[in-house]
PASEBA-1860 file (N, C-alpha, C; in nm, 3 decimals):
! residues 344
1> MNVCFLMY> 12.458/10.221/9.608/12.476/10.316/9.492/12.549/10.426/9.518 ~ 12.608/10.519/9.457/12.641/10.683/9.440/12.571/10.742/9.368 ~ 12.483/10.853/9.439/12.444/10.923/9.319/12.459/11.095/9.333 ~ 12.456/11.144/9.240/12.540/11.272/9.224/12.401/11.368/9.174 ~ 12.380/11.492/9.272/12.264/11.539/9.226/12.336/11.684/9.161 ~ 12.285/11.698/9.059/12.323/11.818/9.011/12.199/11.919/8.992 ~ 12.265/12.015/9.094/12.166/12.121/9.127/12.237/12.232/9.170 ~ 12.125/12.328/9.267/12.138/12.445/9.311/12.263/12.423/9.426
9> PWEDIKSP> 12.280/12.489/9.471/12.407/12.487/9.625/12.335/12.416/9.746 ~ 12.383/12.324/9.790/12.327/12.297/9.922/12.321/12.408/10.052 ~ 12.375/12.498/10.039/12.378/12.618/10.142/12.231/12.695/10.115 ~ 12.193/12.717/9.925/12.119/12.798/9.912/11.977/12.731/9.905 ~ 11.940/12.622/10.003/11.811/12.584/10.022/11.756/12.640/10.123 ~ 11.618/12.723/10.084/11.557/12.814/10.181/11.494/12.760/10.283 ~ 11.413/12.646/10.206/11.295/12.624/10.265/11.290/12.441/10.280 ~ 11.368/12.365/10.349/11.380/12.246/10.373/11.283/12.156/10.388
17> ENDTSLTL> 11.204/12.175/10.437/11.059/12.078/10.444/10.975/12.111/10.277 ~ 11.002/12.186/10.238/10.927/12.215/10.118/11.018/12.175/9.958 ~ 11.132/12.127/9.986/11.226/12.145/9.868/11.230/11.985/9.817 ~ 11.167/11.980/9.691/11.157/11.824/9.654/11.284/11.780/9.637 ~ 11.383/11.847/9.592/11.538/11.798/9.591/11.575/11.702/9.697 ~ 11.604/11.809/9.820/11.632/11.798/9.940/11.520/11.633/10.017 ~ 11.417/11.611/9.979/11.353/11.531/9.974/11.389/11.392/9.927 ~ 11.414/11.421/9.807/11.444/11.284/9.770/11.596/11.248/9.798
25> IHECVKRG> 11.699/11.316/9.837/11.817/11.331/9.867/11.828/11.258/10.010 ~ 11.728/11.312/10.099/11.677/11.227/10.221/11.649/11.086/10.246 ~ 11.586/11.061/10.143/11.530/10.916/10.093/11.661/10.861/10.018 ~ 11.761/10.857/9.966/11.889/10.836/9.926/11.963/10.787/10.039 ~ 11.981/10.901/10.153/12.041/10.897/10.257/12.009/10.812/10.353 ~ 11.875/10.816/10.380/11.771/10.739/10.449/11.856/10.561/10.427 ~ 11.813/10.512/10.272/11.882/10.417/10.205/12.017/10.323/10.238 ~ 12.098/10.459/10.278/12.265/10.422/10.249/12.329/10.429/10.157
33> HGVAICTP> 12.271/10.482/10.062/12.352/10.544/9.954/12.427/10.653/9.985 ~ 12.535/10.674/9.883/12.608/10.762/9.878/12.586/10.903/9.811 ~ 12.568/11.027/9.871/12.533/11.158/9.823/12.603/11.239/9.815 ~ 12.624/11.279/9.682/12.714/11.429/9.619/12.650/11.536/9.588 ~ 12.654/11.664/9.555/12.590/11.738/9.511/12.668/11.849/9.435 ~ 12.638/11.894/9.298/12.696/11.957/9.258/12.658/12.041/9.175 ~ 12.726/12.194/9.117/12.638/12.283/9.031/12.682/12.223/8.921 ~ 12.606/12.313/8.799/12.637/12.322/8.667/12.777/12.408/8.659
41> SNLTIRNS> 12.810/12.481/8.733/12.929/12.567/8.741/13.046/12.520/8.766 ~ 13.022/12.397/8.869/13.133/12.305/8.912/13.236/12.177/8.869 ~ 13.133/12.167/8.725/13.167/12.095/8.656/13.312/12.147/8.571 ~ 13.408/12.043/8.580/13.550/12.041/8.535/13.606/11.923/8.410 ~ 13.697/11.931/8.360/13.756/11.834/8.306/13.891/11.791/8.356 ~ 13.927/11.722/8.352/14.123/11.678/8.425/14.165/11.573/8.336 ~ 14.283/11.635/8.283/14.326/11.521/8.211/14.188/11.431/8.139 ~ 14.152/11.491/8.051/14.015/11.435/7.931/13.906/11.391/8.004
49> VTNAFCTI> 13.901/11.363/8.173/13.808/11.335/8.225/13.699/11.427/8.336 ~ 13.586/11.404/8.255/13.478/11.518/8.349/13.478/11.471/8.498 ~ 13.511/11.561/8.548/13.489/11.597/8.703/13.379/11.719/8.781 ~ 13.364/11.691/8.898/13.285/11.810/8.926/13.320/11.810/9.110 ~ 13.358/11.966/9.118/13.370/11.966/9.275/13.250/11.963/9.323 ~ 13.184/11.852/9.397/13.139/11.767/9.456/13.131/11.860/9.661 ~ 12.992/11.866/9.689/12.957/11.831/9.830/12.932/11.714/9.905 ~ 13.006/11.679/9.943/12.951/11.546/9.967/12.884/11.504/10.126
57> LNRAEKIS> 12.757/11.446/10.078/12.724/11.419/10.249/12.757/11.335/10.350 ~ 12.803/11.367/10.433/12.875/11.300/10.516/12.777/11.175/10.592 ~ 12.834/11.082/10.622/12.716/10.950/10.660/12.714/10.951/10.795 ~ 12.576/10.947/10.841/12.567/10.936/10.991/12.506/10.819/11.020 ~ 12.521/10.768/11.216/12.429/10.686/11.216/12.326/10.646/11.240 ~ 12.276/10.797/11.304/12.114/10.796/11.286/12.081/10.943/11.194 ~ 11.926/10.921/11.105/11.910/10.977/11.036/11.743/11.085/11.027 ~ 11.742/11.172/11.110/11.607/11.215/11.141/11.516/11.186/11.017
65> SSIKTFYN> 11.423/11.197/11.078/11.283/11.175/11.000/11.248/11.241/10.962 ~ 11.282/11.384/11.002/11.246/11.557/11.012/11.319/11.622/10.892 ~ 11.317/11.617/10.756/11.371/11.651/10.626/11.442/11.784/10.671 ~ 11.413/11.895/10.772/11.420/12.005/10.831/11.543/11.951/10.892 ~ 11.527/11.892/10.999/11.679/11.863/11.100/11.776/11.821/11.048 ~ 11.713/11.690/10.969/11.839/11.619/10.879/11.948/11.716/10.795 ~ 11.836/11.831/10.739/11.907/11.930/10.678/11.998/11.973/10.795 ~ 11.962/12.020/10.869/12.030/12.127/10.954/12.149/12.099/11.039
73> KTTTREEM> 12.133/11.949/11.033/12.249/11.828/11.131/12.319/11.768/11.031 ~ 12.267/11.801/10.907/12.419/11.720/10.852/12.520/11.799/10.787 ~ 12.636/11.717/10.789/12.791/11.785/10.769/12.799/11.721/10.642 ~ 12.886/11.803/10.522/12.951/11.821/10.422/13.064/11.785/10.444 ~ 13.137/11.778/10.286/13.302/11.786/10.277/13.319/11.821/10.100 ~ 13.414/11.908/10.060/13.450/11.912/9.969/13.524/11.841/9.884 ~ 13.524/11.787/9.772/13.595/11.681/9.712/13.570/11.698/9.529 ~ 13.681/11.690/9.457/13.684/11.682/9.313/13.663/11.556/9.287
81> LPLAGFDV> 13.568/11.465/9.221/13.521/11.340/9.204/13.467/11.320/9.064 ~ 13.520/11.208/8.992/13.505/11.173/8.854/13.344/11.148/8.821 ~ 13.263/11.179/8.754/13.105/11.193/8.744/13.096/10.998/8.669 ~ 13.159/10.976/8.566/13.150/10.856/8.553/13.162/10.750/8.670 ~ 13.233/10.775/8.742/13.233/10.705/8.909/13.065/10.679/8.995 ~ 12.979/10.799/8.928/12.851/10.748/9.003/12.762/10.659/8.953 ~ 12.678/10.620/9.011/12.580/10.519/8.954/12.494/10.672/8.887 ~ 12.429/10.677/8.962/12.316/10.767/8.890/12.353/10.952/8.881
89> IFMRAEPP> 12.322/10.984/8.790/12.295/11.121/8.805/12.212/11.206/8.783 ~ 12.140/11.241/8.909/12.018/11.345/8.903/11.986/11.479/8.840 ~ 11.943/11.505/8.737/11.968/11.657/8.718/11.831/11.733/8.785 ~ 11.829/11.814/8.870/11.787/11.891/8.958/11.806/12.046/8.936 ~ 11.876/12.065/8.854/11.970/12.262/8.829/11.801/12.300/8.794 ~ 11.799/12.409/8.787/11.684/12.542/8.801/11.714/12.579/8.662 ~ 11.568/12.565/8.595/11.603/12.637/8.475/11.633/12.771/8.471 ~ 11.674/12.819/8.349/11.692/12.797/8.211/11.844/12.689/8.210
97> LDPLMLNF> 11.799/12.629/8.085/11.890/12.548/8.121/12.006/12.566/8.039 ~ 12.168/12.552/8.094/12.307/12.546/8.073/12.337/12.452/7.960 ~ 12.361/12.518/7.800/12.355/12.396/7.704/12.517/12.328/7.717 ~ 12.627/12.457/7.820/12.719/12.354/7.825/12.756/12.269/7.947 ~ 12.667/12.263/8.022/12.622/12.173/8.127/12.602/12.019/8.056 ~ 12.507/12.029/7.971/12.510/11.902/7.863/12.616/11.860/7.775 ~ 12.726/11.946/7.738/12.813/11.892/7.669/12.909/11.855/7.744 ~ 12.889/11.888/7.891/12.980/11.777/8.017/12.970/11.655/8.010
105> LDSVKDDV> 12.780/11.655/8.016/12.697/11.523/8.051/12.755/11.429/7.978 ~ 12.746/11.483/7.823/12.761/11.366/7.703/12.926/11.272/7.689 ~ 12.978/11.360/7.767/13.110/11.238/7.796/13.107/11.124/7.913 ~ 12.962/11.162/7.942/12.927/11.043/8.067/12.827/10.993/8.071 ~ 12.710/10.952/7.933/12.593/10.948/7.927/12.639/10.806/7.937 ~ 12.745/10.743/7.836/12.724/10.599/7.860/12.745/10.526/7.972 ~ 12.811/10.606/8.058/12.847/10.532/8.203/12.804/10.539/8.324 ~ 12.702/10.646/8.314/12.567/10.662/8.436/12.483/10.658/8.394
113> FIINSVQG> 12.363/10.641/8.515/12.214/10.636/8.419/12.207/10.802/8.469 ~ 12.151/10.861/8.354/12.096/10.979/8.399/11.972/11.021/8.401 ~ 11.904/11.092/8.484/11.809/11.124/8.497/11.778/11.264/8.525 ~ 11.689/11.353/8.409/11.674/11.315/8.298/11.777/11.301/8.191 ~ 11.783/11.244/8.079/11.884/11.198/7.942/11.918/11.313/7.954 ~ 12.042/11.300/7.911/12.099/11.445/7.817/11.993/11.494/7.685 ~ 11.976/11.395/7.572/11.917/11.473/7.483/11.785/11.490/7.496 ~ 11.735/11.412/7.618/11.563/11.483/7.655/11.583/11.596/7.664
121> MREANNKL> 11.658/11.621/7.761/11.679/11.756/7.806/11.650/11.875/7.719 ~ 11.735/11.812/7.608/11.798/11.892/7.506/11.658/11.937/7.393 ~ 11.595/11.832/7.388/11.454/11.869/7.348/11.373/11.902/7.375 ~ 11.323/11.903/7.536/11.245/11.945/7.603/11.229/12.037/7.706 ~ 11.339/12.104/7.711/11.386/12.191/7.798/11.317/12.297/7.772 ~ 11.261/12.405/7.664/11.144/12.520/7.665/11.038/12.434/7.629 ~ 10.941/12.510/7.601/10.815/12.491/7.583/10.783/12.479/7.449 ~ 10.881/12.433/7.341/10.833/12.412/7.230/10.844/12.245/7.216
129> YTAVFEDP> 10.834/12.183/7.329/10.892/12.050/7.343/10.682/11.999/7.323 ~ 10.642/12.041/7.399/10.424/12.048/7.328/10.411/11.977/7.227 ~ 10.509/12.067/7.096/10.490/12.049/6.974/10.512/11.912/6.930 ~ 10.584/11.823/6.997/10.630/11.712/6.938/10.527/11.590/6.954 ~ 10.422/11.618/7.052/10.317/11.557/7.066/10.178/11.577/6.952 ~ 10.155/11.447/6.897/10.095/11.455/6.737/9.935/11.498/6.833 ~ 9.878/11.600/6.772/9.738/11.618/6.809/9.680/11.756/6.712 ~ 9.621/11.677/6.609/9.601/11.784/6.469/9.475/11.880/6.569
137> NNEIIPVT> 9.411/11.826/6.623/9.253/11.822/6.680/9.235/11.918/6.766 ~ 9.365/11.956/6.824/9.384/12.006/6.981/9.334/11.957/7.143 ~ 9.313/11.838/7.085/9.253/11.764/7.206/9.297/11.736/7.357 ~ 9.410/11.763/7.345/9.527/11.746/7.468/9.641/11.869/7.456 ~ 9.642/11.954/7.299/9.751/12.076/7.340/9.635/12.194/7.323 ~ 9.650/12.283/7.390/9.548/12.431/7.336/9.656/12.481/7.221 ~ 9.538/12.543/7.135/9.594/12.604/6.996/9.697/12.706/7.081 ~ 9.857/12.703/6.996/9.974/12.773/7.033/10.045/12.832/6.907
145> HVSKNKNY> 10.059/12.919/6.961/10.181/13.027/6.813/10.281/13.048/6.927 ~ 10.423/13.032/6.851/10.553/13.078/6.866/10.591/13.123/6.752 ~ 10.613/13.270/6.816/10.704/13.362/6.686/10.711/13.479/6.750 ~ 10.881/13.558/6.653/10.904/13.711/6.719/10.851/13.773/6.628 ~ 10.768/13.751/6.540/10.721/13.819/6.405/10.593/13.907/6.489 ~ 10.601/14.033/6.545/10.490/14.128/6.595/10.385/14.128/6.547 ~ 10.400/14.145/6.388/10.285/14.165/6.315/10.202/14.035/6.331 ~ 10.242/13.912/6.330/10.182/13.788/6.274/10.112/13.768/6.405
153> LIKMIEES> 10.209/13.787/6.542/10.125/13.740/6.679/9.996/13.843/6.708 ~ 10.014/13.965/6.672/9.883/14.069/6.661/9.761/14.012/6.592 ~ 9.820/13.947/6.447/9.735/13.907/6.342/9.642/13.776/6.416 ~ 9.716/13.703/6.514/9.662/13.579/6.557/9.580/13.604/6.689 ~ 9.622/13.729/6.727/9.500/13.777/6.853/9.370/13.832/6.808 ~ 9.407/13.934/6.683/9.251/13.971/6.632/9.160/13.810/6.610 ~ 9.204/13.723/6.477/9.171/13.633/6.452/9.134/13.519/6.540 ~ 9.171/13.537/6.682/9.113/13.423/6.800/8.974/13.413/6.790
161> NSDKMILK> 8.908/13.351/6.801/8.750/13.346/6.871/8.787/13.378/7.012 ~ 8.835/13.356/7.059/8.837/13.421/7.272/8.878/13.582/7.259 ~ 8.854/13.640/7.361/8.880/13.741/7.376/8.982/13.756/7.475 ~ 9.030/13.645/7.518/9.165/13.630/7.609/9.270/13.513/7.570 ~ 9.355/13.568/7.582/9.487/13.456/7.499/9.612/13.491/7.658 ~ 9.664/13.352/7.641/9.823/13.371/7.772/9.923/13.422/7.663 ~ 10.016/13.517/7.679/10.116/13.567/7.650/10.260/13.512/7.740 ~ 10.364/13.446/7.725/10.489/13.417/7.769/10.627/13.407/7.707
169> PLNGFGGS> 10.700/13.430/7.763/10.843/13.400/7.683/10.874/13.266/7.679 ~ 10.913/13.190/7.595/10.946/13.069/7.529/11.039/13.037/7.653 ~ 11.158/13.120/7.735/11.255/12.996/7.777/11.186/13.078/7.977 ~ 11.081/13.091/7.989/11.058/13.138/8.126/11.003/13.043/8.181 ~ 11.020/13.055/8.340/11.041/12.915/8.438/10.933/12.984/8.564 ~ 10.869/12.908/8.656/10.796/12.955/8.761/10.752/13.044/8.773 ~ 10.667/13.052/8.604/10.533/13.119/8.600/10.583/13.313/8.555 ~ 10.751/13.325/8.591/10.804/13.444/8.543/10.741/13.476/8.396
177> GVILIEKS> 10.698/13.572/8.404/10.641/13.672/8.244/10.533/13.587/8.202 ~ 10.456/13.543/8.255/10.297/13.459/8.250/10.198/13.552/8.280 ~ 10.150/13.644/8.101/10.069/13.738/8.130/9.922/13.702/8.066 ~ 9.799/13.755/8.086/9.669/13.722/8.057/9.627/13.834/8.001 ~ 9.630/13.857/7.806/9.588/13.954/7.718/9.447/13.922/7.723 ~ 9.374/14.059/7.678/9.270/14.128/7.605/9.243/14.169/7.494 ~ 9.167/14.105/7.427/9.127/14.203/7.308/9.108/14.332/7.339 ~ 9.047/14.334/7.411/8.954/14.448/7.443/9.054/14.572/7.489
185> AMGNINSL> 9.235/14.507/7.486/9.335/14.599/7.535/9.390/14.587/7.411 ~ 9.390/14.582/7.275/9.465/14.604/7.168/9.563/14.683/7.200 ~ 9.497/14.813/7.272/9.634/14.936/7.253/9.768/14.926/7.319 ~ 9.759/14.832/7.442/9.846/14.801/7.557/9.916/14.667/7.455 ~ 9.873/14.567/7.386/9.931/14.447/7.310/10.022/14.479/7.253 ~ 10.063/14.591/7.181/10.163/14.643/7.096/10.296/14.647/7.142 ~ 10.263/14.717/7.271/10.358/14.779/7.360/10.420/14.674/7.426 ~ 10.353/14.587/7.463/10.373/14.407/7.566/10.466/14.351/7.485
193> LDFYISKG> 10.408/14.314/7.314/10.495/14.250/7.217/10.639/14.314/7.215 ~ 10.641/14.416/7.242/10.767/14.497/7.223/10.855/14.476/7.301 ~ 10.781/14.471/7.419/10.878/14.464/7.553/10.914/14.319/7.556 ~ 10.845/14.200/7.534/10.849/14.083/7.534/10.966/14.072/7.440 ~ 10.951/14.105/7.278/11.013/14.027/7.166/11.141/14.096/7.198 ~ 11.160/14.236/7.194/11.275/14.323/7.170/11.410/14.344/7.349 ~ 11.540/14.285/7.260/11.645/14.262/7.410/11.700/14.324/7.368 ~ 11.761/14.387/7.486/11.867/14.529/7.488/11.996/14.515/7.394
201> DGGSEYVI> 12.028/14.424/7.371/12.114/14.417/7.213/12.106/14.457/7.096 ~ 11.948/14.484/7.092/11.909/14.500/6.918/11.843/14.367/6.877 ~ 11.876/14.199/6.940/11.816/14.111/6.927/11.680/14.091/6.966 ~ 11.628/13.969/6.938/11.489/13.960/6.965/11.464/13.810/7.017 ~ 11.334/13.828/7.051/11.297/13.683/7.155/11.193/13.647/7.116 ~ 11.212/13.500/7.095/11.064/13.406/7.063/10.955/13.439/7.204 ~ 10.869/13.430/7.181/10.722/13.426/7.269/10.675/13.324/7.227 ~ 10.562/13.294/7.339/10.444/13.204/7.289/10.266/13.263/7.274
209> LQEYIEGA> 10.190/13.235/7.230/10.048/13.294/7.249/9.974/13.213/7.250 ~ 9.935/13.175/7.341/9.861/13.023/7.371/9.688/13.069/7.402 ~ 9.617/12.944/7.345/9.446/12.984/7.344/9.459/12.985/7.483 ~ 9.368/13.068/7.539/9.274/13.097/7.671/9.176/12.929/7.695 ~ 9.228/12.879/7.832/9.137/12.782/7.850/9.031/12.828/7.921 ~ 8.940/12.794/7.960/8.829/12.877/8.031/8.873/12.764/8.136 ~ 8.852/12.804/8.259/8.865/12.756/8.401/9.021/12.794/8.458 ~ 9.098/12.846/8.349/9.220/12.850/8.394/9.223/12.987/8.543
217> DQGDVRVL> 9.142/13.059/8.514/9.105/13.137/8.660/9.146/13.053/8.786 ~ 9.077/12.930/8.772/9.052/12.843/8.889/9.193/12.761/8.948 ~ 9.297/12.785/8.817/9.454/12.756/8.870/9.436/12.644/8.716 ~ 9.517/12.525/8.764/9.581/12.441/8.710/9.619/12.309/8.790 ~ 9.644/12.198/8.698/9.711/12.088/8.779/9.843/12.044/8.757 ~ 9.928/12.018/8.855/10.032/11.976/8.849/10.073/11.821/8.848 ~ 10.100/11.716/8.768/10.135/11.618/8.797/10.289/11.551/8.754 ~ 10.338/11.436/8.823/10.412/11.412/8.854/10.373/11.272/8.778
225> LLNGLPIG> 10.529/11.246/8.695/10.499/11.098/8.590/10.621/11.030/8.646 ~ 10.621/10.950/8.623/10.762/10.850/8.677/10.753/10.753/8.559 ~ 10.884/10.709/8.498/10.848/10.625/8.368/10.737/10.651/8.302 ~ 10.712/10.733/8.292/10.569/10.764/8.159/10.441/10.727/8.228 ~ 10.448/10.708/8.398/10.291/10.657/8.458/10.270/10.810/8.570 ~ 10.185/10.840/8.541/10.165/10.945/8.676/10.137/10.864/8.792 ~ 10.241/10.952/8.894/10.249/10.901/9.017/10.182/11.000/9.157 ~ 10.152/11.141/9.135/10.068/11.214/9.215/10.034/11.330/9.124
233> AMRRIPGE> 9.931/11.414/9.173/9.909/11.543/9.158/9.836/11.611/9.240 ~ 9.824/11.773/9.194/9.804/11.828/9.281/9.687/11.969/9.218 ~ 9.598/12.027/9.248/9.553/12.137/9.210/9.645/12.250/9.238 ~ 9.651/12.336/9.165/9.714/12.439/9.197/9.624/12.587/9.213 ~ 9.574/12.665/9.330/9.525/12.762/9.305/9.576/12.897/9.310 ~ 9.546/13.043/9.209/9.625/13.110/9.246/9.616/13.207/9.322 ~ 9.706/13.300/9.361/9.590/13.404/9.499/9.559/13.486/9.436 ~ 9.492/13.546/9.543/9.336/13.642/9.520/9.406/13.816/9.401
241> KDHRSNVS> 9.541/13.813/9.429/9.587/13.950/9.329/9.700/13.837/9.204 ~ 9.688/13.745/9.152/9.746/13.697/9.070/9.717/13.578/8.971 ~ 9.695/13.552/8.816/9.628/13.489/8.795/9.723/13.337/8.775 ~ 9.834/13.371/8.807/9.902/13.278/8.824/9.942/13.164/8.882 ~ 9.916/13.000/8.879/9.894/12.944/8.999/10.016/12.859/9.065 ~ 10.129/12.887/9.028/10.254/12.833/9.089/10.263/12.889/9.228 ~ 10.329/12.784/9.276/10.333/12.784/9.453/10.413/12.900/9.450 ~ 10.563/12.926/9.389/10.628/13.008/9.387/10.626/13.129/9.342
249> AGGRVAKH> 10.493/13.182/9.281/10.423/13.302/9.245/10.302/13.335/9.339 ~ 10.272/13.217/9.474/10.228/13.262/9.584/10.065/13.132/9.550 ~ 10.070/13.116/9.477/9.957/13.009/9.443/9.954/12.931/9.584 ~ 9.807/12.845/9.586/9.841/12.711/9.694/9.805/12.596/9.624 ~ 9.820/12.483/9.707/9.777/12.340/9.665/9.647/12.277/9.730 ~ 9.607/12.200/9.651/9.453/12.142/9.705/9.466/12.034/9.687 ~ 9.402/11.904/9.734/9.428/11.750/9.688/9.334/11.772/9.514 ~ 9.334/11.646/9.440/9.288/11.657/9.328/9.324/11.503/9.261
257> KLTKQEKI> 9.189/11.427/9.189/9.190/11.280/9.121/9.194/11.339/8.997 ~ 9.281/11.286/8.939/9.311/11.275/8.755/9.184/11.254/8.711 ~ 9.105/11.314/8.637/8.961/11.317/8.540/9.012/11.259/8.439 ~ 8.904/11.165/8.370/8.942/11.088/8.276/9.004/11.165/8.148 ~ 8.994/11.301/8.129/9.100/11.328/8.002/9.227/11.333/8.086 ~ 9.203/11.374/8.203/9.377/11.367/8.218/9.434/11.260/8.211 ~ 9.383/11.126/8.224/9.444/11.004/8.246/9.482/10.991/8.074 ~ 9.340/11.022/8.020/9.443/10.974/7.859/9.567/11.082/7.836
265> LCEKIGPK> 9.546/11.193/7.871/9.667/11.287/7.823/9.792/11.180/7.854 ~ 9.785/11.178/8.002/9.898/11.091/8.037/9.952/10.990/7.968 ~ 9.810/10.910/7.952/9.873/10.796/7.837/9.902/10.794/7.708 ~ 9.878/10.926/7.647/9.929/10.962/7.504/10.061/10.987/7.500 ~ 10.098/11.107/7.624/10.199/11.122/7.580/10.360/11.074/7.689 ~ 10.311/10.958/7.755/10.364/10.921/7.831/10.495/10.801/7.758 ~ 10.436/10.740/7.626/10.538/10.688/7.636/10.626/10.753/7.547 ~ 10.614/10.847/7.446/10.720/10.945/7.450/10.827/10.999/7.474
273> LVKDGLYF> 10.756/10.988/7.658/10.839/11.070/7.705/10.970/10.954/7.777 ~ 10.913/10.863/7.738/10.964/10.741/7.816/11.096/10.694/7.704 ~ 11.042/10.730/7.563/11.138/10.715/7.443/11.263/10.818/7.463 ~ 11.228/10.936/7.473/11.365/11.079/7.513/11.393/11.026/7.610 ~ 11.380/10.946/7.704/11.504/10.931/7.844/11.445/11.014/7.971 ~ 11.312/11.053/7.885/11.249/11.196/8.016/11.140/11.093/8.182 ~ 11.231/11.060/8.224/11.170/10.953/8.364/11.093/11.050/8.455 ~ 11.144/11.171/8.494/11.093/11.230/8.597/11.069/11.340/8.535
281> VGIDVIGG> 10.898/11.356/8.528/10.888/11.486/8.477/10.740/11.511/8.513 ~ 10.757/11.642/8.548/10.614/11.736/8.598/10.563/11.791/8.453 ~ 10.418/11.746/8.451/10.317/11.853/8.349/10.254/11.957/8.382 ~ 10.199/12.025/8.375/10.095/12.112/8.404/9.998/12.118/8.310 ~ 9.885/12.086/8.359/9.734/12.072/8.302/9.630/12.176/8.334 ~ 9.549/12.195/8.199/9.419/12.288/8.250/9.322/12.254/8.157 ~ 9.205/12.196/8.197/9.092/12.153/8.141/9.145/12.077/8.055 ~ 9.223/11.947/8.128/9.268/11.854/8.060/9.355/11.843/7.943
289> KLVEVNVM> 9.401/12.005/7.914/9.505/12.005/7.797/9.650/12.020/7.871 ~ 9.745/11.964/7.813/9.917/12.011/7.837/9.950/12.159/7.837 ~ 9.975/12.206/7.928/10.032/12.350/7.861/10.149/12.346/7.917 ~ 10.264/12.295/7.988/10.392/12.276/7.972/10.436/12.142/8.021 ~ 10.579/12.139/7.973/10.650/12.041/8.048/10.738/12.036/8.115 ~ 10.774/12.020/8.222/10.906/12.025/8.332/10.986/11.938/8.318 ~ 11.115/11.949/8.273/11.214/11.831/8.274/11.305/11.864/8.356 ~ 11.337/11.965/8.386/11.446/11.998/8.485/11.488/11.996/8.619
297> SPGGITYM> 11.343/12.041/8.693/11.385/12.033/8.836/11.208/12.012/8.882 ~ 11.156/11.950/8.830/10.995/11.935/8.859/10.964/11.950/9.007 ~ 10.884/12.015/9.077/10.882/12.026/9.171/10.729/11.965/9.221 ~ 10.670/11.937/9.361/10.583/11.947/9.381/10.567/11.815/9.467 ~ 10.638/11.716/9.512/10.692/11.573/9.583/10.606/11.678/9.766 ~ 10.724/11.786/9.826/10.660/11.805/9.957/10.498/11.836/9.975 ~ 10.433/11.879/9.876/10.309/11.916/9.858/10.203/11.837/9.812 ~ 10.261/11.766/9.744/10.162/11.637/9.749/10.192/11.520/9.863
305> NKVYKTRI> 10.270/11.526/9.889/10.287/11.431/10.032/10.173/11.462/10.139 ~ 10.194/11.585/10.140/10.127/11.667/10.252/9.945/11.620/10.245 ~ 9.921/11.664/10.137/9.813/11.661/10.136/9.735/11.524/10.069 ~ 9.783/11.417/10.036/9.779/11.287/10.023/9.852/11.203/10.160 ~ 9.904/11.257/10.226/9.983/11.139/10.318/10.077/11.011/10.291 ~ 10.118/11.076/10.161/10.176/10.964/10.095/10.391/11.001/10.122 ~ 10.411/10.898/10.026/10.575/10.949/10.022/10.611/10.902/9.866 ~ 10.595/11.006/9.795/10.637/10.995/9.653/10.810/10.959/9.628
313> QEKVVNFM> 10.811/10.996/9.695/11.016/11.018/9.654/11.068/10.840/9.684 ~ 10.981/10.772/9.759/11.015/10.652/9.776/11.004/10.587/9.613 ~ 10.882/10.607/9.598/10.881/10.527/9.409/10.967/10.584/9.310 ~ 11.049/10.710/9.333/11.161/10.733/9.267/11.277/10.716/9.264 ~ 11.307/10.689/9.403/11.465/10.576/9.434/11.440/10.500/9.413 ~ 11.306/10.378/9.412/11.307/10.248/9.387/11.348/10.235/9.213 ~ 11.297/10.349/9.170/11.296/10.292/9.015/11.447/10.355/8.959 ~ 11.479/10.456/9.050/11.643/10.492/9.012/11.710/10.392/9.043
321> ESKVLERD> 11.651/10.283/9.185/11.748/10.176/9.229/11.743/10.060/9.120 ~ 11.608/10.052/9.052/11.588/9.928/8.951/11.665/9.973/8.846 ~ 11.712/10.083/8.802/11.751/10.085/8.637/11.890/10.084/8.678 ~ 11.967/10.161/8.803/12.119/10.088/8.819/12.141/9.943/8.833 ~ 12.062/9.821/8.872/11.999/9.700/8.888/12.007/9.620/8.768 ~ 11.955/9.686/8.643/11.935/9.671/8.518/12.069/9.661/8.475 ~ 12.136/9.774/8.476/12.264/9.811/8.412/12.400/9.731/8.471 ~ 12.360/9.728/8.571/12.490/9.612/8.618/12.489/9.497/8.592
329> AAFLRKSK> 12.346/9.416/8.594/12.306/9.279/8.548/12.378/9.279/8.362 ~ 12.331/9.385/8.318/12.350/9.424/8.180/12.525/9.400/8.163 ~ 12.571/9.470/8.226/12.714/9.481/8.251/12.782/9.339/8.275 ~ 12.729/9.280/8.360/12.784/9.128/8.363/12.748/9.020/8.291 ~ 12.631/9.085/8.200/12.622/8.960/8.124/12.716/8.972/8.000 ~ 12.737/9.077/7.956/12.821/9.119/7.872/12.991/9.051/7.916 ~ 12.992/9.063/8.055/13.185/9.033/8.071/13.168/8.921/8.049 ~ 13.068/8.832/8.119/13.071/8.689/8.090/13.069/8.642/7.942
337> LKKLVDEA> 12.986/8.674/7.879/13.006/8.625/7.770/13.114/8.639/7.651 ~ 13.177/8.803/7.703/13.278/8.850/7.645/13.374/8.738/7.695 ~ 13.413/8.659/7.797/13.525/8.582/7.836/13.497/8.460/7.786 ~ 13.401/8.422/7.744/13.371/8.281/7.716/13.416/8.299/7.557 ~ 13.373/8.422/7.478/13.425/8.418/7.357/13.608/8.427/7.346 ~ 13.682/8.529/7.449/13.772/8.527/7.453/13.902/8.419/7.474 ~ 13.804/8.285/7.575/13.907/8.195/7.596/13.848/8.068/7.534 ~ 13.775/8.137/7.375/13.767/7.983/7.292/13.878/7.977/7.213
END
């Protein structure tokens, strides 16, 4: 099997032992699969064929079990390769989503198994995706407002039953721009909304105003779902001087056993994720409610592996292999049937 990881540059991996993408790459290489890496900016078209300038990992006789050693000892070479020649394209590019990248992938989506699907990423790459899950009584989704109308947002804050709400940019990631606002500081809220909504070019940006969930100050739960089912979870606890629990923002991780409400949440959203081709997804949950869906490069494998002494990457690569076998079997069956018709 040949896998192309569409991600950040190989040389930009700063902490190999904590990098989810590298952990997945290491598992593929261990199994003898060919691995190449390309960035969204390295996609190109030659003679109407979509290619990529790839960093190809050279095969080695012995693969170190240490991911850090594997990274430091692996040699690479550069070559332009057609994307349709790969068995799998694994999306691991960091947000925000580049829409042009999806246009390139459109040309090969019928030839290659892409995780996650092009259409699924189009629909779910920002925080609006949670609105697709039917939840009229806000049992699994917190009360959420999305707008660029400042007066409307102020009215929603004033009408809220809670003294606290969460404000964040629509296209933020990694906890960037997420702030806690309080009614007791309404004098600051007006200027905060101006800052978040206004663009330097005179335009405006959408922002999200979300119900504050009690217990949020204790952190959130990151759950990884594979093919609609949870395969790992961890609690993320904020640092001493930050309300955000993202590890990239200084949070720490701890073991977590899914609660009954969290299991119900996964059962409710799993089928929709699979239907949209969103096979490998990270969700952020607070108080049993879905806060965000991460579909581009969900992380957490390395931390979950450490606290649970497991190897989640094996499940992910097993799934990839099974999907490729399914596609190959379907192609062979179609070819045999077509031959019977041609020879009739």
